C-alpha positions as CSV (number, residue, x, y, z in Angstrom):
1,M,0.0,0.0,0.0
2,A,1.2,3.5,-0.8
3,R,1.8,6.1,1.9
4,I,2.7,9.7,2.5
5,I,5.5,10.7,4.9
6,V,5.0,14.2,6.2
7,I,8.3,15.9,7.0
8,P,7.7,19.1,9.0
9,P,9.9,22.2,8.4
10,S,10.8,22.4,12.1
11,G,12.6,19.1,12.0
12,G,10.0,17.6,14.3
13,A,8.8,14.0,14.2
14,Q,7.7,12.7,10.8
15,Q,4.3,11.2,10.4
16,A,3.2,8.4,8.0
17,Y,-0.2,8.2,6.5
18,A,-1.5,5.1,4.6
19,L,-3.3,6.0,1.4
20,D,-6.2,3.6,1.9
21,A,-9.0,5.8,0.6
22,R,-9.8,6.6,-3.1
23,V,-9.3,10.3,-2.3
24,V,-7.1,11.8,0.4
25,T,-7.3,15.5,1.0
26,V,-4.4,17.6,2.3
27,G,-4.4,21.0,4.0
28,R,-4.7,23.0,7.2
29,A,-8.4,22.4,7.9
30,P,-9.2,19.6,10.5
31,A,-11.5,18.0,7.9
32,N,-8.6,16.8,5.8
33,Q,-7.2,13.3,6.1
34,I,-3.7,14.8,6.2
35,V,-3.7,18.0,8.3
36,L,-0.7,20.2,7.9
37,Q,0.6,22.7,10.6
38,D,2.0,25.1,8.0
39,R,0.7,28.6,7.6
40,A,1.4,28.6,3.8
41,A,-0.9,25.6,3.3
42,S,-4.5,26.4,2.3
43,R,-7.4,25.0,4.3
44,K,-7.9,22.4,1.5
45,H,-4.6,22.5,-0.5
46,C,-4.4,19.4,-2.7
47,M,-5.7,15.9,-3.0
48,L,-4.3,12.5,-3.8
49,K,-6.5,10.3,-5.9
50,R,-6.2,6.5,-6.5
51,T,-7.2,5.0,-9.8
52,G,-6.5,1.3,-9.8
53,E,-2.9,1.0,-8.7
54,A,-1.9,4.5,-9.6
55,Y,-2.0,7.7,-7.5
56,T,-2.3,11.2,-8.8
57,L,-1.7,14.6,-7.2
58,V,-4.1,17.5,-7.9
59,D,-3.8,21.1,-6.5
60,V,-7.3,22.2,-5.7
61,G,-6.8,26.0,-6.2
62,S,-4.4,26.6,-3.3
63,A,-3.2,30.2,-2.8
64,S,0.5,29.3,-2.6
65,G,0.6,26.4,-5.0
66,T,1.9,22.8,-4.8
67,V,5.4,21.9,-5.9
68,L,6.3,18.4,-7.1
69,N,10.0,17.5,-7.3
70,G,10.9,21.2,-7.6
71,S,8.3,22.2,-10.2
72,R,5.1,24.0,-9.6
73,L,2.1,21.8,-10.2
74,T,-0.1,23.0,-13.1
75,D,-2.0,19.9,-13.9
76,E,-2.9,16.5,-12.4
77,V,0.2,14.3,-12.2
78,E,0.7,10.6,-11.6
79,L,3.0,10.0,-8.6
80,T,5.9,7.6,-8.5
81,D,7.8,6.2,-5.6
82,G,10.1,8.7,-4.0
83,D,8.3,11.8,-5.3
84,K,8.6,14.9,-3.1
85,I,5.6,17.2,-2.7
86,K,6.2,20.6,-1.1
87,I,3.4,22.7,0.4
88,G,4.7,25.8,2.1
89,Q,7.7,24.7,4.1
90,T,6.4,21.1,4.6
91,V,7.6,18.2,2.5
92,L,5.5,15.1,1.8
93,A,7.3,12.1,0.5
94,F,5.3,9.5,-1.6
95,K,6.3,5.9,-0.9
96,E,5.0,2.8,-2.6
97,D,5.6,-0.6,-1.1
């Protein structure tokens, strides 16, 4: 099963989240499956969607944007093992088992 590892900017403890739902939302709001403690993150910033065995990343109109492997996300992109997603100062690492 794929997972997201959240690496906080403060160097605090990393957190792992299993991607066990078809859609996983990411942002500052408590209603998200992955809640970020980063002021630059929008309340609902982006989402990860599962289609079959593939996972895609979609920015949902965030104010500060979503960066994937150093490039600002402009469209829905399929994720591969080791991809790095940056939201504000927080990094999310995509891992496939």
